[in-house]
C-alpha positions in Angstrom: 26.3 -13.7 17.1 23.9 -16.5 17.9 21.7 -17.8 15.0 18.5 -15.8 16.3 20.3 -12.6 16.0 21.7 -13.5 12.6 18.5 -14.4 11.2 17.0 -11.1 12.6 19.8 -9.3 10.5 19.2 -11.0 7.5 15.5 -10.4 7.7 16.3 -6.7 7.7 18.0 -7.2 4.3 15.5 -9.5 2.5 12.1 -9.1 1.4 9.7 -10.5 4.0 8.3 -13.2 1.5 11.9 -14.6 1.3 12.4 -14.5 5.1 9.0 -16.2 5.9 10.3 -19.6 5.3 14.0 -20.4 6.9 15.1 -24.1 7.1 13.6 -26.0 9.8 14.9 -29.3 11.3 11.9 -31.8 10.9 13.7 -34.5 13.0 13.7 -32.1 16.1 10.0 -31.5 15.7 9.6 -35.1 15.3 11.5 -35.7 18.4 9.6 -33.3 20.5 6.1 -35.0 19.1 7.3 -38.5 20.1 8.7 -37.5 23.5 7.8 -39.6 26.6 6.7 -36.7 28.4 3.6 -36.5 26.2 0.6 -38.3 27.7 -0.8 -41.1 25.2 -4.1 -39.1 25.3 -2.4 -36.1 23.9 -0.7 -38.4 21.3 -3.8 -39.9 20.2 -5.0 -36.5 18.8 -2.1 -36.1 16.6 -4.0 -37.7 13.8 -6.3 -34.7 13.8 -4.1 -31.8 15.1 -1.1 -32.5 12.5 1.5 -31.1 14.8 4.6 -31.9 12.6 3.1 -30.4 9.3 1.5 -27.5 11.3 4.5 -26.5 12.9 6.4 -26.7 9.5 4.0 -24.3 8.0 4.6 -21.9 10.6 8.4 -22.2 9.8 9.6 -22.5 13.2 12.8 -23.5 14.6 14.7 -24.2 17.8 16.5 -20.9 18.1 13.3 -18.7 17.9 11.3 -16.6 20.5 7.7 -18.1 20.3 4.5 -17.0 21.8 1.8 -19.6 22.5 -1.6 -17.8 23.1 -3.7 -19.4 25.8 -2.2 -22.7 25.9 -4.7 -24.3 28.1 -3.6 -27.5 29.2 -0.3 -27.5 27.3 -1.1 -29.7 24.4 1.1 -27.6 22.1 3.4 -26.5 24.8 4.6 -30.2 25.1 5.9 -30.0 21.7 7.2 -26.5 21.4 8.9 -26.6 24.9 11.2 -29.3 24.3 11.9 -28.0 20.8 13.3 -24.5 22.3 14.6 -25.8 25.4 18.4 -25.3 24.6 18.2 -22.3 22.3 15.0 -20.6 22.4 12.3 -19.1 24.3 8.5 -19.9 24.7 6.2 -17.4 26.2 3.1 -19.1 27.3 0.3 -16.1 27.5 -2.0 -17.9 29.9 -5.0 -16.6 32.0 -4.2 -13.8 34.5 -3.3 -15.1 38.0 -5.8 -12.6 39.5 -8.6 -14.0 37.4 -11.9 -14.2 39.1 -13.2 -16.9 36.7 -13.0 -20.4 38.3 -12.2 -22.1 35.0 -9.2 -19.8 34.3 -8.0 -20.4 37.8 -8.0 -23.9 37.4 -6.5 -24.1 33.9 -3.8 -21.9 35.0 -3.0 -24.0 38.2 -2.8 -27.1 36.0 -0.6 -25.6 33.6 1.9 -24.3 36.3 1.8 -28.0 37.7 2.8 -29.3 34.4 5.7 -26.7 34.0 6.9 -27.9 37.5 6.7 -31.6 36.9 9.6 -31.6 34.5 11.9 -28.5 34.6 14.2 -30.0 32.0 11.5 -30.2 29.3 9.8 -26.9 30.2 12.8 -24.8 31.0 12.3 -22.5 27.9 8.7 -21.5 29.1 8.2 -18.0 30.6 4.8 -17.5 31.8 3.0 -14.1 30.8 -0.6 -13.1 30.9 -3.3 -12.6 28.4 -6.6 -11.2 29.9 -8.2 -8.5 27.8 -8.7 -5.7 28.2 -6.5 -5.1 31.2 -3.6 -7.3 30.4 -2.2 -7.5 26.7 1.7 -7.4 27.1 2.1 -11.2 26.1 6.0 -10.7 25.5 8.1 -7.6 25.4 7.2 -5.6 22.2 8.9 -6.6 19.1 10.5 -9.5 20.5 9.0 -12.6 19.1 9.8 -14.4 16.0 6.5 -16.4 16.2 2.9 -15.9 17.7 0.8 -18.9 17.6 -2.9 -19.6 18.5 -4.7 -22.5 18.3 -8.5 -22.5 18.4 -8.9 -19.4 20.5 -10.3 -16.7 18.1 -13.9 -17.8 18.9 -13.4 -17.2 22.5 -12.2 -13.6 21.9 -15.0 -13.0 19.5 -17.6 -14.4 22.4 -15.7 -11.7 24.8 -16.0 -9.0 22.4 -12.0 -8.9 22.5 -10.7 -10.1 19.3 -9.6 -6.8 18.0 -7.5 -6.2 21.3 -5.7 -9.6 21.2 -4.9 -9.4 17.4 -3.4 -5.9 18.3 -1.4 -7.6 21.2 -0.2 -10.2 19.0 1.0 -7.6 16.5 2.9 -5.6 19.2 4.7 -8.6 20.3 6.1 -9.6 17.1 9.3 -8.1 15.6 9.1 -7.1 11.9 9.1 -10.0 9.8 7.6 -12.2 12.4 4.9 -14.6 11.6 1.4 -15.0 13.3 0.2 -18.5 12.9 -3.8 -19.3 13.3 -5.5 -22.5 13.7 -9.3 -21.9 14.2 -12.5 -24.0 13.8 -13.8 -23.0 10.3 -17.6 -22.2 9.7 -18.8 -22.9 6.0 -18.8 -19.9 3.9 -22.6 -20.1 3.4 -23.4 -20.3 7.0 -25.0 -17.2 8.9 -22.1 -15.0 10.2 -22.2 -15.0 14.2 -20.3 -12.1 15.8 -20.1 -13.9 19.1 -19.1 -17.4 17.5 -21.6 -19.3 19.9 -21.1 -22.5 17.8 -17.2 -22.4 18.2 -17.0 -21.9 14.4 -15.7 -18.8 12.7 -15.6 -17.6 9.1 -12.2 -17.8 7.7 -12.4 -14.5 5.8 -13.4 -12.9 9.2 -10.2 -14.1 11.0 -8.1 -12.8 8.0 -10.0 -9.5 8.2 -9.2 -9.4 12.1 -5.5 -9.8 11.4 -5.2 -7.2 8.4 -7.1 -4.8 10.4 -4.3 -5.3 13.1 -1.7 -4.6 10.5 -0.8 -8.0 9.5 -0.3 -9.3 5.8 -1.9 -12.7 4.9 1.1 -14.7 3.6 -0.5 -18.2 3.1 -3.4 -20.6 4.0 -3.1 -24.3 4.3 -5.5 -27.4 4.6 -3.3 -29.2 6.8 -6.1 -29.2 9.4 -9.0 -29.4 7.3 -11.9 -32.2 7.6 -14.3 -32.5 4.9 -16.4 -34.7 7.0 -17.3 -31.9 9.3 -20.3 -29.9 8.3 -19.9 -27.4 10.9 -23.5 -27.7 11.9 -24.1 -29.6 15.2 -26.6 -29.4 18.1 -24.0 -28.6 20.5 -21.6 -26.6 18.1 -18.0 -27.6 17.7 -18.2 -29.4 21.2 -20.6 -32.1 19.7 -17.3 -33.3 18.3 -14.4 -35.0 19.8 -12.9 -34.3 22.2 -15.7 -33.1 24.1 -18.5 -35.3 22.6 -21.4 -33.4 24.5 -24.0 -35.6 23.3 -23.3 -38.9 25.1 -25.9 -40.7 23.4 -24.4 -40.3 19.8 -20.9 -40.5 20.5 -19.8 -43.0 17.8 -21.6 -40.9 15.2 -19.4 -38.0 16.1 -16.3 -40.0 16.5 -16.7 -41.2 13.0 -16.6 -37.7 11.9 -13.4 -36.7 13.9 -12.3 -33.4 15.3 -13.5 -30.0 13.5 -12.6 -28.7 10.0 -9.9 -25.9 10.7 -8.4 -23.3 8.9 -4.6 -22.9 9.1 -3.3 -19.2 8.4 -0.1 -17.8 8.1 0.3 -14.0 8.5 3.4 -11.6 8.4 4.3 -8.5 10.4 5.3 -6.3 7.6 8.0 -3.7 7.5 6.3 -0.1 8.2 5.7 2.0 5.2 7.7 5.1 4.7 
């Protein structure tokens, strides 16, 4: 019996809150973060994204099956893939191959090139598709120990697909598995925008989306908080680094840093009888 199977058996016996935080080998996460395969541009963003603390909060280990939602250029893939390469599996739920959106096509092509560039690092990665409403099977049902999404909820809200995606994430997780969410955080006193045009989202709304899908909130963290960010900028969250869309005011927004972000941890609870 391998470790992943053993942990699953234990999860059936223990209350979910007990199983939610298994031991994690910090040195393995640190080694993945410091790996030579990561670009210096990506490493420079560690001070804003706090990957070591974030992945520890989401209680991951090298034996798990993890789904990364819409990995984009693979910023977190570069950390998760080497961590999982020997014993785990990483499902990268990217854009659909038959998408007619040029940005999606280009992003997927670049991601595939990344995977092909270093098979030894990315051998744990299995590409799947997330393109709601048609393509929602991001991993085999009930197979994932963790589903992780980084700064994607506002995109699903804009497309009117947030509920469908949260349902897909719930379906992919096993009972006792965790959903980790990082998202740009809108100040609570700001007017709610169902389309999230600024890129910012109310934290309580993200919690509601998850709970409506069947998840239970386990914990929140301020790991990725930025008190300098007011959440009110001319070009929304893209005013700040790394986008810096106001070219004549870059230094002002570089001084603020990347956005204030919520970090949320949910569990897929055991069904009630």
